[in-house]
N, C-alpha and C positions, 0 to 999 in steps of 0.2 A: 447452612452448607447439604447441596443435594448429597444423598448417600449411594445414587445408582444415577448412572446415565440416562434410565429411561425418566427417574423424576424428576431432571434438569431438563430435559428436554420438554417434560407434561410444563414445565413453570416458563420456559422460554415461549412456547405455544402459547401459554395464556396469557402472557405480556402482548400479542398481537406484535404484527409485521409494522403498523406505521411507527414512524422515529416521532415518536409524543415525548415532551418531557418525562413521562410516567414509565414508557418502556425506555429510555435510556437510563433513567436512574433504576429502575428493577435490575435492568442490566448488568449495572456496574455492580451492582448489590450481591447478584447470584455471580458472576465473574471472578470479582475481587479476591471473594473469599475462598477461591479455588486452587488460588495463586501459592505457591511453596516458596517461602521467605528464603530457603535456601539457593534459590537461584540467581540472588544476587552477591553470593560467595565470591570474594575474588574477583569483583568486577570495579574497572577504574572508570567515570565520567567523567570527561571534560566535557563543560558545559558552555553554551552561551558563544559559540566561537563564530564571528560575523565573514559571512560569505558573499556578501553584496553591501549595498550601501543603504539598506534600507533598515528600518529597526527592527523587521519580521525576518529579515536574511540572518536568521540564528540555526546553527546547529548543535547538535550534541553528538559526541565520539564515545563509543563504548568499547573498551579493549582490556584484554587481558591484563594482568599486571606483571605477564610476563613479554620478555622484550623479544621473543619468537617472531620473526617477518617474513612476509609473503603468504597473509591470510587474505581469503575471501571475502568481500566486502559487500554487506547488506545495508542499502541506502532506503528508508523508507517516506513517506508521503502520508501525512494522516489523511484522515476526512474530516467532514465536518460541513458541507453541502455548500461548499465555496465560501461560507462567511464565518464560519466560527473553527475553533481546533486550534491545537497546539502540541507540540511537541513532547510535554509532559504538564504535569498536573502535581500540586501539593493534597490535591483530593483525592487523586485516585491514584492506581500505580501505573498509569497510561502515559507514557511509550518507553517507561525504563523497562518493564516487564521484557518490551521485544528488545530492547539492546543488550538486557541481559542473557536474553535466552540464546541472541545470536553470539556473545561471547562464550556461552557454554558449549553450543557446538565448534568450537574454536574458529570464530570467524571474527571481525570486530564490524561494529554497526555505525550508521550514520543517521541519525535521525534528524529532520529539519522541521522549521516553519518556513510559510511562506505566506505571500502578501493576499489580504483577503476581499473580497466584494463587499460590498459595494466599492467601495475606491477603486479597486480595480478589478477591472474584466479581462474577458479572454481576450489575448495568451497569454496572460501574467504567470499564472502557476506552472505552466509549460518554460516560461523564459526562468523564472526561479528554481525548478529543476536544473535546468540547464547551467547555471550558474552554481549548482549546488553541487552537479558532477563534474564540474571543470574542477571545483575547489579540492574535490575527492581524487580524481586524478593527481593534479597537482602536490596535494598533502597527504596523503592518507600512509604514505609509505611511514611517516614519523610516527605514526600511532599502529605501525605491524601489519597493515595494509597491502595486498596489493592492485596498484591502481588497474592492471589488465582483467584484472577478475571481478567487477563490479556490476553487482545484482540489484535490480531498481525494482524496489516495489510499493504498492497505494493501496488503500483503500477506499473506494466509494470516491468521492469527490477529487481524493489521495489517484485513486486510479485510473480516473481522467487524466488528467495532469502529466500521470506516468504514460497514458496512451500518446497523448498530446505529444509531449517529449520524442516517442519513440518512432511518430511519424512526422515528425519536424515539424509541428504549428509555431514551435517557440523557438526552433533553433537549435544546432549543440553547441555550439562555442568552440575554439580553437583544436579542440582534439577530438571532434566528429561525434558520432551517437558512439560515446564509449561504455558499452554495458557487455558483459559477457551472458545477461539475461534479464528478465522483467515480470514481475508477477502483479498479476492485477486480481485485487478481489472486490467483487460485485462492484463491477464498472456499468456504465451506459457507456454502448458505443454507437449508436446512431443520433449524433443530436437531433435529427429534424425529426426524430418520434418520441423526445423526450417532452415530459409534463411541463406545461407553464408555470410552475412552482414559482413564488418569487424569489426563493433563491436563485434558480434556474434562471431567471430574468436578470439578476441583480450580475449576475457574472457574463452570461452568453448574450444581455442585450434586449433591448424590445423589439427589434426589426428581426422577427422571425423567420422570416423569408431568408435571411444569413445563415440561420443555424445548421443547413444541410450542408455548408461547405464547412464546416466544424468537425462533423464525423470523421470518428477515426476507424471505422471496420475497414475501406478499402485500403489504407493504409498498413494497419495491422496484418490482413492478409497478405500483403504481400511482401513486409519486413521482414528481414534473415536474424532477426532477434529471436531466440530461444523464447515461446513464452508459457506461463503456466496461468489459467485464469481459473477463479472459483466462483460460484453463485452459490447462497444458504438455503437450507428448505423453507427459513421463514421468513426471507429476505422479501423486502415489498415485490407488489406484482411488476413493475416496474422494470425491475432488476431481474426478474427471472423473465420478462418478456425480451429482454438485450442480450442475455445469455444464451435461448434460443434462436435468438437470431443470429449473433455468433457462430452457435454450432451448424446451424442450417447452411451459412455463406462460407464456412469454414469448407464444409464437405463438398461442395459445389465447387469451389478455387481448387482443391487439393485431392479430393477423390478420399479422405481420410478421416477419422474422428477429431475435432478440434480438441485442443490441449485446455478442456474446460473439464473442471470439477464439480460435482454436487456436494456441500456438504451437509452430512444427514444431520440433525438434531442441532443445525446451529440457526445463529438471526444474524441481521446483518452487522450488530457488532461484535460478537464471540468469535470470530475466526482469529481476530488480534487480540482480544482481550483475552483470553485464554492461552495464549501463547506461553510455555512455561508451567502449564497445569495439567493435572490428571485427565484432563478431558479435550486434549490440545488433539485438534483436527488438522489444523492448517499446517503447524510446525512441518509434522514428518513430511508432509508434499513439500514442502520448502526445503527441507535439508535433504530428499532425494535430489531434486531440480536442481540444487546448486552443486552435489555431488557431481551428479554426472557431466553438467557444463562447466564445472570446474576442470577436470580431465583434459591430461595435456592432448589425446587421443580425441577428443571430445569436437 
C-alpha cells in the first residue's frame, strides 16, 4: 500500500497508460489495497435481478438496511472495451466498492451488466442502458430509491453507452430520458476519430464510413441533462484527445468552460476503483454533483 499520494502517483505512472494485462493487474493490486473494508458495513446487496431477457441483462442493487425511502439513485455501467467486464467479481472488490460507497452517501446504487461485442454491436449497449433505466424507474422505490432522481454513470466503454443513451442512440423506453444527471468517466465522444482497435471494430463495425454517425458530441452539447465528465492524468492519449475536443466544442457552443475535470494522479481505472478509499478523487465530485442536482430548486 502506498504511504503517500506522491508514492501512489509514481507507482501508477510507472504502469504506463496502455491498457495491457500487466497494467490492469498492477492497478488492481495498488487500488484494491486502499479500500477500507468498513465501507461495506450495513450494505444490503440484492444481486442478479433480471431487467431483460438476455443472460447479461442482470443488475445488482445496493441499498441500506434502513427502510427510509426517496434516496437518489446511482446507476453504474462498467467498462471493458465493449468486449469484457462485469458488474462484480470474485477476484476483486469491483464494483461492490461502488455500490457500498454510494450507500454510504445515503443513496441507492444499481450496477448493471450488458451485452458484449462481438456478439452484440452498436447500439446494443445503449439499448441495454435504456432497459436498465426503465427497470430502475419502475422498481427502485421498493429498494428505497427515488425514480425521479436517477444519476447514470459509466466508465470507458460504459461511458460511451451512457453517452449514447443520453443522445437517444438506443432509444429511451416508455419513461423517456429519465435522468437527473449523468457522469462520464474517460469517454470517447467523436467515434469518427476513434482508433481502429479490434475491440472498437467489434462494436462499431468494419464499415468505418458509418462511425461518424455514432458520435455523441453534437448531442451532448445540445442535451439538457446535467453532465459531469472526467479524464485522468494517466489516461491513454486517445481519451486525452477526446476530452480536449469536448472542452473546445463545449466552449464554442456555450461560451463557458465544459463540465470536464482532470483527475490528477489517476489512470484509466483508478477513479472508479478508488471509490471509498483514502485516495478517492472522483467520489467527492460525484457527491457534490448529485447534491446540487438532487435539490428541489435545481
